[in-house]
C-alpha positions in Angstrom: -154.5 -41.0 -43.4 -153.5 -37.6 -44.7 -150.0 -38.0 -43.4 -149.5 -41.1 -45.5 -151.3 -39.7 -48.5 -148.8 -36.9 -48.4 -145.9 -39.4 -48.1 -144.8 -38.0 -44.8 -143.2 -39.9 -42.0 -144.0 -39.2 -38.3 -140.6 -37.8 -37.9 -141.2 -35.3 -40.7 -144.6 -34.3 -39.4 -143.1 -33.8 -35.9 -140.4 -31.5 -37.5 -143.0 -29.5 -39.4 -145.2 -29.0 -36.3 -142.3 -28.4 -33.9 -143.8 -31.2 -31.8 -142.3 -34.4 -30.4 -142.4 -37.6 -32.1 -144.3 -39.1 -29.2 -146.9 -36.5 -29.4 -147.5 -37.3 -33.1 -147.6 -41.0 -32.3 -150.0 -40.5 -29.4 -152.3 -38.3 -31.6 -152.4 -40.9 -34.4 -152.7 -44.0 -32.2 -155.0 -42.9 -29.4 -156.4 -39.5 -30.6 -154.9 -37.9 -27.6 -153.1 -34.4 -27.9 -153.6 -30.8 -27.2 -155.7 -28.5 -29.3 -152.5 -26.7 -30.3 -151.0 -29.9 -31.6 -154.1 -30.6 -33.6 -154.0 -27.2 -35.1 -150.4 -27.4 -36.0 -150.9 -30.7 -37.7 -153.8 -29.5 -39.6 -151.8 -26.4 -40.8 -148.8 -28.6 -41.7 -151.2 -31.0 -43.7 -152.9 -27.8 -45.2 -156.4 -28.8 -44.0 -156.8 -26.1 -41.3 -159.6 -24.5 -43.3 -161.9 -27.4 -42.3 -162.0 -26.1 -38.8 -163.7 -22.9 -40.0 -167.3 -24.1 -39.4 -166.5 -24.8 -35.7 -164.8 -21.5 -35.2 -167.0 -18.9 -36.9 -170.0 -17.8 -35.0 -173.2 -17.4 -36.9 -174.2 -13.6 -37.3 -177.5 -12.6 -35.8 -179.6 -9.7 -36.3 -180.5 -7.5 -33.1 -184.2 -7.9 -33.9 -183.8 -11.8 -33.9 -181.9 -11.7 -30.5 -184.6 -9.4 -29.0 -187.4 -11.7 -30.2 -185.6 -14.8 -28.8 -185.0 -13.0 -25.5 -188.7 -12.0 -25.2 -189.8 -15.6 -25.9 -187.5 -16.9 -23.2 -188.1 -14.2 -20.6 -189.3 -15.3 -17.2 -192.6 -14.0 -16.2 -194.1 -13.7 -12.7 -197.0 -15.8 -11.8 -200.3 -14.1 -11.2 -201.7 -13.4 -7.8 -203.6 -16.2 -6.3 -207.1 -15.4 -5.3 -208.5 -16.7 -2.1 -211.0 -19.5 -2.6 -214.7 -19.1 -1.7 -215.8 -21.4 1.0 -219.4 -22.7 0.9 -221.0 -22.7 4.2 
């Protein structure tokens, strides 16, 4: 655990994040907490940079987006022709 590796107690971490001790305990023991708490803990432990791949949208070129849109565009079905009947 990063908190222990940094030699921080749960009380110290709760002070650093302006969160309650019970919130820190719940996050550590059950993985339950708000996104804000998770970000504050990551910032306090200096690992917030690890969230960047999840937060940065990949850049796309307009030509690529137009090509993808053309490939997924809906097309109308052709007209059905009446069947010939053999008498």
